[in-house]
C-alpha positions as a Markdown table, in Angstrom:
| # | Residue | x | y | z |
|---|---|---|---|---|
| 1 | Met | 134.9 | 147.9 | 57.9 |
| 2 | Gln | 135.4 | 145.5 | 60.3 |
| 3 | Val | 135.9 | 147.4 | 63.0 |
| 4 | Leu | 132.7 | 149.3 | 62.4 |
| 5 | Trp | 130.7 | 145.8 | 62.8 |
| 6 | Gly | 133.0 | 145.0 | 66.7 |
| 7 | Ile | 132.2 | 148.6 | 67.9 |
| 8 | Gly | 128.8 | 147.9 | 67.0 |
| 9 | Gly | 128.6 | 145.0 | 68.2 |
| 10 | Met | 129.6 | 146.6 | 71.2 |
| 11 | Ala | 127.1 | 149.0 | 71.5 |
| 12 | Val | 124.4 | 146.4 | 71.0 |
| 13 | Leu | 125.2 | 143.7 | 73.3 |
| 14 | Leu | 125.6 | 147.1 | 76.0 |
| 15 | Ala | 122.3 | 148.1 | 75.1 |
| 16 | Ile | 120.5 | 144.3 | 75.7 |
| 17 | Ala | 121.8 | 145.6 | 78.9 |
| 18 | Phe | 120.4 | 148.0 | 79.8 |
| 19 | Ala | 117.4 | 147.2 | 78.7 |
| 20 | Leu | 117.5 | 144.1 | 80.4 |
| 21 | Ser | 118.3 | 145.6 | 83.4 |
| 22 | Thr | 116.0 | 145.8 | 86.4 |
| 23 | Asp | 117.4 | 148.7 | 88.1 |
| 24 | Arg | 119.2 | 150.9 | 85.7 |
| 25 | Arg | 119.9 | 154.0 | 88.3 |
| 26 | Ala | 122.7 | 151.6 | 89.2 |
| 27 | Ile | 124.1 | 151.4 | 86.0 |
| 28 | Asn | 127.9 | 153.1 | 86.5 |
| 29 | Pro | 128.7 | 155.4 | 83.5 |
| 30 | Arg | 131.8 | 155.2 | 84.3 |
| 31 | Thr | 132.3 | 151.5 | 84.7 |
| 32 | Val | 131.3 | 151.1 | 81.2 |
| 33 | Ile | 133.8 | 153.7 | 79.7 |
| 34 | Gly | 136.8 | 152.1 | 81.4 |
| 35 | Ala | 135.9 | 148.7 | 81.0 |
| 36 | Leu | 135.0 | 148.7 | 77.1 |
| 37 | Ile | 138.3 | 150.8 | 77.0 |
| 38 | Ile | 140.4 | 148.6 | 78.4 |
| 39 | Gln | 138.5 | 146.4 | 76.2 |
| 40 | Val | 139.9 | 147.8 | 72.9 |
| 41 | Ala | 143.3 | 148.8 | 74.1 |
| 42 | Phe | 143.1 | 144.6 | 75.3 |
| 43 | Ala | 141.7 | 144.7 | 71.3 |
| 44 | Phe | 145.0 | 146.8 | 70.0 |
| 45 | Val | 147.7 | 145.5 | 70.9 |
| 46 | Val | 147.0 | 142.1 | 70.2 |
| 47 | Leu | 145.5 | 143.0 | 66.6 |
| 48 | Tyr | 148.8 | 145.8 | 65.9 |
């Protein structure tokens, strides 16, 4: 259940950043997805 809260929190933060962005077309999805993968991998290493 805690994992779902963490994933939900990341999704909410991304949604807020996207909503407040002045130039949404400048957001590169590949960069965002890559950063999320790195964050999840780091969390996995730290927690397990």
